[in-house]
C-alpha positions, 0 to 999 in steps of 0.5 A: 256112882256118878261123878259130875266133874271128870277127873282130868289126868294128863299124861303122855297120851294127852287128854282123851275124854271117856264116858262110862255108861252102865247100871252096875256101879261096881263095873263103873268103879273098876273101869273108871279106876282102870282107865284113870290109872292109865291117863284117860279123863273119865266120867260115869253114869248109870242113866241113859238120859244123863249120858246123852245130856252129859255128851251134849255138855262136855263132848267126850271122845269115847262113850262106853255104853252098856245095852241094858240100862234102867231108864232107856234101851242102849241102842236107843241111847246110841241113836241119841248120841249119834244125833248129837255128834255123828263123829263120836266113838261108841263102844258097846259093852254088854253081858247080853250080847247076840249077833243080831244086837252086834249087827244092829249096834254096828249099823247104828254107828257103834265102833266096837263091841265087847262082851262082859265079863272081860277075861282081862281088862287088857282087852278093854284097854286095847279097845280104848287105845284103838278109839284114841288112835281113831280120834287122832286119825280122824283129825289127820283126815280133817286136815288132809281134806282141807289140804286136798288139791292145794298142795299134794297133786299134779293135775289129777294125780294125788299124793303127799308121800316122799315117792310121789313128791319125787315123781311130781318133780320128775314130771316137771323136769322131763315134760319140756323134753322130747325124750321117750319116757318109760313108766313102770308099775303095777296095774292100777298105779296110775301110769296113764295119769302120769303120762297125761300129766307129762303131756299137760306140762309140755309144750305139746299140751295144745295137741292130742294126747292119744292113749293105746292099750297094746294088750287090749287090741288084737295083734293083727289089729294093733299095727293098723291102729298104730300106722293106719292102712290103705284101701284094699290093704287087706280083707275088710279095708274098704277105705283108707285109715289114718293111724294113731301116729298121724292122729297124734302128730305134734302131740303125744302118744302113750303106748300102755303095756308095751310088753304085750306088743309082738316082736314083729311090730316092735321092729316097726316101732323102733323105726319110728323112734329112730327115723320119725317115719312109718308106712301104712299097711299096703302103702309105699309112701313114707310118712313123717311124724313128730310124736312124743312117745311115752310107754308103760309096763307092769312087767320087768322089761329086762326079764322080757329082754333076757327071754327074748320076748322084747327086743333089746334095742327097742328097750334101750330106745324107750328107756331114755327116762325111766319113772318107777311108780310105787304100789299103794302099799309102799306109800300109805301116807297117800291113802287118806288123801286119795280116799277123800279125792274119790269121796269128793269125786263120787259124792258130786257124781252121785249127788250125794252129801257124803262128806267124811270117812269114819276113823274105823274105815280109814284104819281098814284102808291103811292096813289093806294090801291093795293088790289093785292099787289106786284103782281098787281104792277108787272102786271101793270108795265108789261102792261105799258112796253108793251104799252110804245112807248118811254123811259118813262112810261106815264099815257097813258101806264097804264091799264084801271083798274088803270086809272079808279081808279084814273080818273085823266084825267077827274079830271084835265080838270074839265068837269066831271058830277055834281055827279062825281064833288061832289064826287071829292069835298068830297074826297079832303075835306076828304083828307084835314081834314085827313092831318090836323089831321094827320090821326086821324079819331076821331079828323077828326070827331070832326073837320068836324062834320061827324060821326066817322063811316062815315069817316071810310066808306068814307076812304074805299070808296075812297081807302085812306091810313090813314098811308099816312096822319099819316106820 
């Protein structure tokens, strides 16, 4: 059975063109009818050569490809399809699968791998739906790539989410002022970038921006770094030294992780803020300084004050303007834009012509927890660009840490141990319940008869983002 003209069915899913390539005409008939009934545009062939020719003429969105064909090896057909159109999605379907074959297919660019016979055609439908979602995601990524740097950025900060747009507006409002600013956010969220953006939009932009990591400098040296010292002030002080408050005069000083500063030094910082004066270590002269102070923390400073690890009066002084920077998991809309920003950066830095990210990789990015936030995403992209052998980042280019968290390859070929299969079922069941309840944990508990606290524990265990279901 081979249809020269595809059957076009337009439904709410829109036109999505599928080519089925298999030497078993019974399978061709079953799959073709099943997908057509679900609104897809379906064409079929038993020939590998004909499949490549059809793709050249019709440009399908997805090819379902058997590995055993009468005229040509399936992996060779996969190579030819990718040469014609590297972005095409290919789903391998075979009754003769091995782990080695699956690995080779994935390296050549296959997006999925299913074993025949299917226990249920629903498995096939899910795989096709995933490919459809990848196509839509690919279109969105292409649009974002065009928009990158034109609309959704402030200096080197990239984002289009509502929360980041609000931060961009806040930067513009507070930059012209001299008020102290407190930046709150998890490690890796880009607090220093925002501090630099405030400086660059201020009237101090022509002066120095000095960044100090209060947690990286030993306590006994931090005071000298900030305020300087006179010759002979302590052992090793063989000459006088200017402190950073002198270096940054009329500019901006950024005190990163200020919660790590010892209480005794906090007293001296408070005096600088209040009186704009300080003394070098071992000195008696007061020195004036005109510095805009921006601070940051990844801790809850109110709790630090409560436990007497941070001075209350200093907290109120630095918390004149507060900017809370959301973690990456709370603004997934920014992930594609950030990904292409880093792709461009490291492509140029490494001199590699890596221009795109496969939809499968982007889907992994969108469903990752990103505990290290933007910094972690940047590291992953840097690794992937370094490993990429073609113009598009593939799943096989990602670091092991990302693959371990996703475990997608093992899930797709359905050969994992019972314990892993049980966990996979539990995760997908929980995702289904949360999808149905719009991320409402209370309703999910009622629907599933799972205690509410247990659901929270499973959400944490499987690193699920409740906001994804709420949207």
